[in-house]
N, C-alpha and C positions, 0 to 999 in steps of 0.2 A: 717802297712805294706807297703812294699814299692813297686813298678813297676817294672818288671825285663824284659827287651827283648834284643835276640839276633841282633846287628845290621846287618844284610843282611841275616837275617833269614827269616823261612817263619811262624815263630808264633810268638806272644807279650804275655809276662805270668807275672802273679803277684805273687811275692814271699815275704816273711817274712821280708827279708834284702836282701839289693842289692847296689852294687854304681851306681851313679847318673851321668850321660853325658849329653852334653849338646844335643837341640832337634835336628831332621833330619828327613827326609821324605826317606820311602821307597818305591822306584821304582819311577813311572810317573802317579800314580792315576787311577783311574779307565777311564778315559778320555783320556788315552795314551799320548804323548809328546805334552809339552805346557800348558797352563790354558783355559780347554775348559768345558763343561757342563758335568754333570753324572746323566743319571738315572738309578736308583736301584731301585731292590724289596728287597722286606726281609719277613720273613716267620717265624712265631713262631712255636717252637716244644716243647719241655716239659717246663714247666715254674715251679716256684717255688710258695711253699705256706706258706713262712713265716712267722713267726708272724701273722698269718691270712690275709695274703695278697691275694686279688683275683684275678684271671686270669685277670680281665678288668684294674686292678690296675698296675698289670707286665705292662701289654702291653703298658697301657697309658705311665707308665716313660720312655719305650723304644720311643714311638714315639715323645715324647717332648724332649727324647733325640736327635732324627735325626733331629727336629725341630730347636732345637740349630745353630747346622752345617747348615740348610736350610736357615736358618735365614742371614748368612756372606759368602756362597759362592753358586754358582749355579750348585745344587745338589736337586734330588728330589728321593723323596720313595715311593713307592706304593707296597701294601701287596699281597700279594701272596700265592696261596694254592698249587704252584708247588715249591718247596724248591730244585729241582735237574737243574733247567733252571740257563743260565750265568747270572750273574750280582744280585745275588743274596743273601743278608747275611741272613744267619739264625740262630734263635738265639734261645739258650738253657740253659737249667740247668741242671747238671749231680752231681752226688758224685762218690767218691773214686780217684776225682784229686790228691788227696795228698794236698801239700804243696799251690801250684798256687790257686790265688782269683780267677783268668780269663785266659781262653786261648783267641787270636784272630789271625786268619790270614792272612796274609796281603793281597792287590788287586793283580789280574793278571799284568803282568805275571810274577811277584814274584815267585809265587809258581806253577805254571801251571806243569814247567817241572818233579816236584815232586810228586806233587798228584794230583787229578781228580780238573779238573777248578771247579765244583760247589762246593769247599768247600773254593774257595776266599772269605775272609772276615767275614767268619762266626766266633759268638759270641759263647763261653762255659763258664759259670760262676758255680761257685764249689759252689755246694747247702750244702755243711758241713758247710761254713759259715752262719752266721744270715745273713738276709735280711731285711731292712725296705724303706720306703721312707721316707728323712727326717730323724731327731736323735731325735726321743720320746725314744729311748729305752736306747742309749748311748754306747750299746754295740753291734750295729748292723751296717754294712754298707747300706748307702745311695745307694739306687738301682739308681737314676737319673743320681747321681756326677759316678758313675762305668759305667755305662751304656755310659752316655756322652765321657769319656774317652777311653773305648773301642771301639766305633763308630768312635771315630777318627782315633785307629790304622785300623781298616775295612776300613776306608778312605785314607790311607798311611800314617801316622803321627806317628813318634817315639814319643819318651820321649824329655822331654824340662827339662830344669835346671832351669826356673826360678821359682820361689815360688810363688805360685798363679795362674798360667795356671794350666789347666784342666789336661795339657798334662804332668804337672809335675811327677818328679819321687818316687812318693810316693803318699800313699791314708791312710786314717785311719778311724774308727769308729766315729768319731767326728765331720768329715766333711763333708759338705752339698752344694751341687750344687748351685751357686746362678746365675755366668755369667760366659761368655768366658773371660779369659785373653788375652789384644792385640797380646800378643806373640802366644794364640792356632789362633788367627785370621790370623796374618800374614803366620804363617806355610800353613792353610790350603790353604788360596789362595797363597801359591807357588807352588798350585798342580793342583786347578780349578781356573775359572775366578770367577769376582764378581756376588752378587747376585746384582738382580735390585729390589728387594723388602726391603722395612724398615725393618731394626730388630728388631723390635716390633710388625712384623707382618708378619710373614714368611708365605712361600706357604705350606700350611696343608698336614700332609703326610696323604695318601689316604688311607683306612682300608677295606676290603672287610671282609664278614661274612663268617667264616672258618666251613667247617662242621661237624656235633658232632658225625657222624657214619663213620664206616669203617676206617681201621687200617691205618697208614700213613707209608710209609718206614723209617727203623731205621736211625736214622739219624749218620754221619759217623764223629768222634772225631779224630784230628789229635795231636799230641802231638809232639814235639822235643822229642829227645832223647841225 
């Protein structure tokens, strides 16, 4: 499967096959012009239970993916129960997306003239595909690998033509995330300031207890036409 995104559009999409181009950034990142800090929130909506994955395992895969980027750029992530506030990445799984493996919107102000601000940076993964953590099954996608890639889009990164980069224009059920490529690091640091924390000791992603009762508002999923 290859990653496809419309250059200059509001959503990154994963399709089975598409051409590649050299990586680019979309907009100026969550911090605005220049290389500054970004303090983001995240919220979990509907999660996958593929292949026996628990909610805690899925959440931890995404938290680990956030820490990957926080280890090399000055970005913090804090969990929130309010998915409709500004600077919040909502993580959702759904079925019926068709061919795309995942859809991710870019940071503001890239999309805010077209859709509500609270959709900026949101990730929607296609639960019609099979998911796992690692590569034990061989026919399922490594959730952490795709999470790191899609969070890269949510932070403002486009695709890279560098083979081995996590933002490379492609993905396969055989691939397992191990580390960022220098190309990934260079691209995220073109938008955000460098982190002052050693890469092997990133600032922890902050988590909160999510209420187990009550009904949360439906997540709006935006796709390009």
